C-alpha positions in Angstrom: 102.3 106.8 79.5 102.3 110.5 78.9 103.9 112.4 81.8 100.8 114.5 82.2 98.7 111.4 82.8 101.3 110.2 85.3 101.2 113.6 87.0 97.4 113.5 87.2 97.5 110.1 88.9 100.0 111.4 91.5 97.8 114.4 92.2 94.9 112.1 92.8 96.9 109.9 95.2 98.2 113.0 97.1 94.7 114.3 97.5 93.2 110.9 98.5 93.5 111.7 102.2 91.8 115.1 101.8 94.9 117.2 102.2 98.3 118.0 100.6 101.3 118.0 102.9 104.1 120.4 102.3 106.3 117.5 101.2 103.7 116.3 98.7 103.3 119.7 97.2 107.1 120.0 96.9 107.3 116.5 95.3 104.5 117.3 92.8 106.1 120.7 92.0 109.4 119.0 91.3 107.8 116.4 89.1 105.8 119.0 87.2 109.0 120.9 86.5 111.1 117.8 85.6 108.4 116.5 83.3 107.6 119.9 81.8 104.0 119.9 82.9 102.4 123.2 82.0 100.7 125.4 84.7 97.4 124.8 82.9 97.8 121.0 83.2 98.8 121.4 86.8 95.6 123.4 87.5 93.5 120.9 85.6 94.9 118.0 87.7 94.2 119.9 90.9 90.7 120.8 89.9 90.0 117.2 88.8 91.3 116.0 92.2 89.3 118.5 94.2 86.0 117.9 92.4 86.3 114.1 92.5 85.7 114.0 88.7 89.2 112.6 87.8 90.1 109.0 88.0 93.4 107.1 88.0 94.4 106.1 84.5 95.9 102.6 84.4 98.7 102.4 81.8 98.6 99.7 79.2 102.2 98.7 79.1 103.9 96.8 81.9 106.8 99.3 81.8 104.4 102.2 82.3 102.5 100.4 85.1 105.8 99.8 87.0 106.7 103.4 86.5 103.4 104.6 87.9 103.4 102.3 90.9 107.0 103.4 91.7 106.1 107.0 91.5 103.0 106.4 93.7 105.2 104.7 96.3 107.6 107.6 96.2 104.8 110.1 96.7 103.3 108.1 99.6 106.7 107.9 101.3 107.7 111.6 100.8 105.9 113.0 103.9 106.8 110.0 106.2 103.1 109.5 106.9 101.4 106.6 105.0 97.7 107.4 105.4 95.5 104.3 105.2 93.5 105.8 102.3 96.8 106.3 100.4 97.8 102.7 101.1 94.4 101.4 100.0 94.5 103.4 96.8 98.0 102.2 96.0 97.0 98.6 96.7 93.9 99.0 94.6 95.9 100.5 91.7 98.5 97.7 92.0 95.8 95.1 91.8 94.2 96.9 88.8 97.5 96.8 87.1 97.6 93.0 87.6 100.6 93.0 90.0 100.7 90.1 92.3 101.3 90.8 96.0 104.9 89.5 95.5 105.5 91.7 92.5 104.2 94.7 94.4 106.4 93.9 97.4 109.4 93.6 95.1 108.7 97.0 93.5 108.1 98.5 97.0 111.4 97.3 98.3 113.2 98.5 95.2 111.9 102.0 95.8 112.3 102.2 99.5 115.6 100.5 99.9 118.7 102.7 99.0 
């Protein structure tokens, strides 16, 4: 999955509760820098999230789906506040990516446990 699509998905998740926390902004800025996301692509992602016109893109490969769900979990956990809408969106995305509840739980534990 192209990093710009992965970044767009994360912006959509971060905006799902109607606000960006300082921790989420920092997380997204770090990802944008690490993944060489251009300022124009960052702006496009933010506009798409704010207008409601963008949708989460589900990757085709299992490897990309696992990467996406892991990044979504990291983003949800970054501010220490798991909003219900974020949890629902992550669960919906997990189901759309054909993860079983057990597979999702294993991925969740692999991300949250040091």
